[in-house]
N, C-alpha and C positions, 0 to 999 in steps of 0.2 A: 532692148532698152539701154540709154546709155547713162539714165541717174544710178547713183550708189545707192546702197540700203539706208545712208545717214539723210539722202534727200528724200525721201519717201513723205509725201504730204499729208498730215493726219487730216482728212477730211470725208464726207460721204461720196462714193464711187457708184454712178448710176449703172447698172448692169442691163448689158443687150443679151436677152436669151434665145437659145435655140428651140424651136418647133419640131416635135416629132410627127410624122405624118403616116401614123400606122392606120391601117385599114379601119380600126373600130372606132376611130374619132369622128367627132361631129363634122358635117360636110353643108355647104349651100347656105340656105338661111338661117339654118340651125347650128352654124358653126360657132360655138362658142369663143373660142381663144383669139381668132382674128377680131370678133367685136370687142372682145374684153381689151385686146392692145390697141383699139381703134385703126387697125390696118384693112387695107383691101382684101376680099376673100377671093381666093383663087377657084373658080370652077373646077368641078370634079376633083376638089383636094380635100381628104380627110385631115382635121387637125386635132391630133389626139393628146398630146402632152407638151406643156411648155416647162423646159427644164432650168432650175434656177441655181447654179452653183458650180462647182469645180472638178465635177467626175469627166475624165480625160475622154469620154464618148462624146460628150455634147456640152462642153465648157461654157458658161457665160463669158461675155468679154467684157472689157472696160478701157475705155477710152483714154488715153495717154498721149496729150499733144495731139498730135495728127493722126495718130494711127490707134486702132484697137490691139489689145492684147489678151488672149483667154486667159481666164481668172487663175487656171491652175497654174501656168508660167508666171503670173504675177506673184503668187503665193511662193512658189519656189524662190523667186528672187529677194522677197520681203516676208520671210516667215514669222520673224519675231514682230514686225510692225503690224502685219495684218492679223495674226491669229494670237498674238501675244506668247511669252516665252514659253509659261506653262502649257497652253493647249500645242503649240508646236511640237514640244517635246513628247507630250501625251500621245499625237498623232502623227507623229512621223511628217511634219511639215506638210500635212493635207487638210483642207477644210474636212471636218468629220460627217458633215451632213449633206444631203442633197433634196431640195425643195421643189416642187412641182405643181403645175396647175393640169389637172387630168379631166378630158371631157369625152366621155363615152357615150356613142348614139346606140352601141349594141355591145354584147356582152365580150369581157375579156376573158382569158383562158382560166380553166381550173387550175388553180397554182398554189405554192405555199414556197416560204422563203428558208433558207437554211439557216442554224445558228452557226456562231464562229468557228468552231471545229469543225463542222461538216463543210463550211465554205472553204476553208483552207483546202481539205482534200479533194473537193470538187474542183477548184481550179489548177490544183496540181495535176489532177488526172484528166481533166477536160476544158484546159482553158477557152477552147472556141466558143463553148456553150457556157460556160461560167467565168466571166470575164475579169472576175477580181476575188480576192480571196478574204472578203468581207460579209460579215450578217447584214441583214437588210430590216430589223425592226423599224415598222412606220406607223404614223397615225394619220389618218385621213379624215377631213373635214369637209362637210356638204356648203357649197357655195350656194347652192338653191335645194337640192334633193339629192340623195343618191339611193339606188336599190343596189343591194349585194346579197351574194351567198356567201355567209361566214360561219365557219365552225359546223359541227356535226351535230344532227338532231339527237335527241335522246333515245334509249332503247322503248321507251313507252310510246314515244312519236314515230319512230320507225316500224313499229308494230303495226301502227295504223297506216303507214306508207305500204306495208306489204299487202293490207286489206285493200287499200285503194287501186292499188296498181298490180294488180296479179301477173302482169307480164313480167313485172321485176321477179317475181317468186319462180315464174317459169323459167327465167333465165339464170337465177341463181340455184334453184333446186329448193324442193320442199323442205329441206332440213334446217335451210336459214330461217325460215318462218317458224318451224318446230323450236329453234333455239331461241328464239325471241318470246315465243309463246309461253317457253317453260322459264323464263329469268324472272324470278320474284325475288324481292328483298336482297338485291345485289348492291354492292358497294361501289363507288366510283370506278376502282380499279376493275372489277368485275364487267362493268359497263362498257368501260374502254377495251377491254378485250373481246368482248363481243362484237362492238363496232369495228374494232379493227379487224377481224376475222371476218366479217360481211363486207368490208369495203376491199380489202385485199383480194376477195375472189371475185369481186365486181370487177376491179381493174386488171387483174391477172388474166382473168376469163376473157377480157377483151383482145386480149393477144392470141390465146390459143382456140377461142372458141368464136370466131368472129362472123361465121354464118349465123349463129344462135343468137349472138348481139343483134345481128341488122333484123332477123327475123321478130325479134321481142321489141326492138324500137319502132318497126314498121307496124306491128300488130298495135301498139299502142297509139302511133299516129292515127291510124284508122278509126279506132273506138273514140278518140278524142274529136275527130273531125265530125263524125256522125254522132256525137252527143247532144241531147235534147237538153240537157242539163247546162246553167251557167257554168263555164270552164274558170277554174282558180287562175291567179296569177301564174303560179307554178307552169300551169299547163298550157298558157298562152304563150310563156317563154319557150316551153320544150317545142311547140309546134312551128313557132317562129326559126327557132335555132336547128330544128331537125331539118328546114327545108335549107338551111345553109349548109350544114355540116354533114347529114346524110346517116351514115354509121359512125357514130362517135360515144364512147362510153361516156364522157362528160356530160351527155344528156340525161342519164338518169341521176346524175348528181345534183342535178336541181332539186330532186325529191328528198336528196338524203342530206343536203347541208340545209341550215338555217337560211330563211330570207328575211333581211332586217331591211328598215326603210328610216332614212336620215332626214331631217328637214334641216334649213339653213341655220349654221352655227353648230349642228350636232356632229361628233365625232365618234371614231373609234379607233382602238389600238390593236394591230396585229403584229404578234411575237413570232417568233420561229415556230415553224410547221404547223400553223392554223391554216386548214384549208380555204381557201376564198375566190372569189370570181366578181367582179362589178359588173352589174349588169346594164344601168345606163344612170347618168348623173355627171354633174358639173362638182368637182371636188378641188381642194388644195391638199396635198401629200407631202410629210417631211418624213425622212428615213435616214437612215446611217447612209454613207457615201456609197452605195452599192448598185449593181444592176444583175444581181444574182436572182434569177427566177426559175424554178422547177416547175415545170408546165406537163399536165397529164391529159388534156380535153379541152375541146371547144378552141381548138386552135390549128392553124396550118403549120406554125413554128414547130420546132423540134420538142419531141415528147420524150419524156425519162420517167416512166411509170416505175420502174423498181427503185430509183432513186426517191420518188415521191411518198411511195409507200414507207420506206424506211426512214423519211424524215417528219411524217405526219405527226401531230398530236391527235390522240382519237378521244380524248376525254371530252363529252359534250358538255363541260363546262360554261358558264355564261362568258360571252366576249365581252372584253370591257367597252362600254359605251359610255360617251360623254353627252351630257344634256345640261348645257349651261341654262341660267335663269337669263331670260330675255332681258331682262332689267340691268344684269351685271356690265359694267364698262369694259372690263378687262378679264377674260378667262384664259386660266393654262390647260393645256391638254397633258396633262402630266404622264408621260409614257414610262418614268423610271429608266432611263437609259442615259449613260454618258454621253452619248453624241449629239443630241438636240434637245431644245426644249420650246415647244410650239405655243404661242399665245395669240390670242385674237383680241382686238381693241377696237370695240365701238366708239367713235368719238364723235360729240357735238361741234358746232362752228364754234371758233374761238376757244377750243380746248388748247391747254398748253402744259408740256410736260417737260420738265428739266432731268437731262439723262447725266447719271454719275456713271461713267464705265469704268469695268472692274478687269480691265485688260483682256477682255475677250471679245471676239467678232460678234457681231449680229447682222442679219439680213432682214429686209423690210420689203414687204409687198403690198400695195396697195389696191384693194379690190373695190373700193367706192369712194369717191370724194376725192379731197386735193390736200396735200400737206406742204408745209413749209419748214425745211430742216436749217436751223442757224448754228454757227460755231464760230470760234474766233481763231484768228490769224495774225499773228504780229500786232496784238492790240484792239484789232478791228473786226467786226461782226461780219462773218460771210453769211451768205444764204443761199439755198437751192429748193426750188418746188419740184414736186413730184404729184403725178396724176394717176387715176384709176389705170391699171395695167403696169404700172412702172415699179420697179425695185431698185432698192439699192443696198451696198453693202457699206456698214460701218466697221472701218478697222480697229483691233484692239488698241492702237496707240492714240484714237480720239477720245481723249480722258471726259470731256463735257461737250454735249450739243443740246440743243432744244428743239421739241417737235411743238408746231403749230398748225391747228388745223383751220384751213381757208373757209372751208364748207363742211357739214356732216359727212360721216363715212364711216369706213370700216379699215383696218388694216391687220396684216398679220406681221410677226416678227418670230424669227429663229435664234436662238441665243444658245449659248453652251451654260448647261446646269451648274 
């Protein structure tokens, strides 16, 4: 770019975002992301994630004059104009969040994210599999629905799991059931310790006792296939994933982790160490600017069982679920982290909002409807329209702008707290 920092124009910048074609994404007529973007669906291509942000692995692009520049490079040249002086200094001249649209046709891996200290160590030790040194707290919000495994079941619930699935007892050993049966009036610490021992044994045995794992999983598969009783949702997922992954210890995690369901607008917050796996659905995600994932099941990708066991939180405390009132026009998914704050806004036609910027950047994504953004330049009102599937960056140096709704719709915005 030939411009100088003083020449940076304070205006909205439309973003051209990259699609990630992971195998678990939706495809064909069910491909959500190309429909969302109003783009042609390529046959036999899974559309898994749309990345909106400045992560170096897949940065959004901004059109300047007659060419596109990656957003991370643009920020490097204009950090104070785009991020604001305070945010630029705080986050080393980097956009601190990554925004995504995620579309899952089938289960993602059993995984968790490291905290900041763990992320630094993992990146130093293994930069190939842990590509940055940042933590990854994240908020996920359903665009239509989400089914996911999130967090551990309680000891009381795990007792029932052992009764319902004796194949798991055969694999872990009878003593695991006895420990659960003898757990009375225990506190959270004691409950976490029991869950940790059981899950550690489950995962560790998958490495040292692979034949026994295969036998237990096959036995459960045969029993469920021959069952005359209606299968549970978890059992149906087990059979579907067993057909794909064969001998994978993650299959037992389907019964050990909690299954949750989110409807449109509902969300959840995932802090470091919470085990989870999205099973199906279309969502938006906002997270710290990181791609660090520790996997240990239901994936052909790199698995790191030892690291996962070290970073997991084993307390069965309730995962933070957001359930906005459908009548609320604006809802903040308060994660309590410094890197981002995600808001969903439902707007009626002719809705107007005058923004007073506080020297911080923000990113907007329109998930339904059409918006008009207006701002002033050289004493004249300028404007730009944005439609469903489009996103734009408001740089910190754009002090005032106005949003007007051309039709009914919904948008998400990511700001800095």
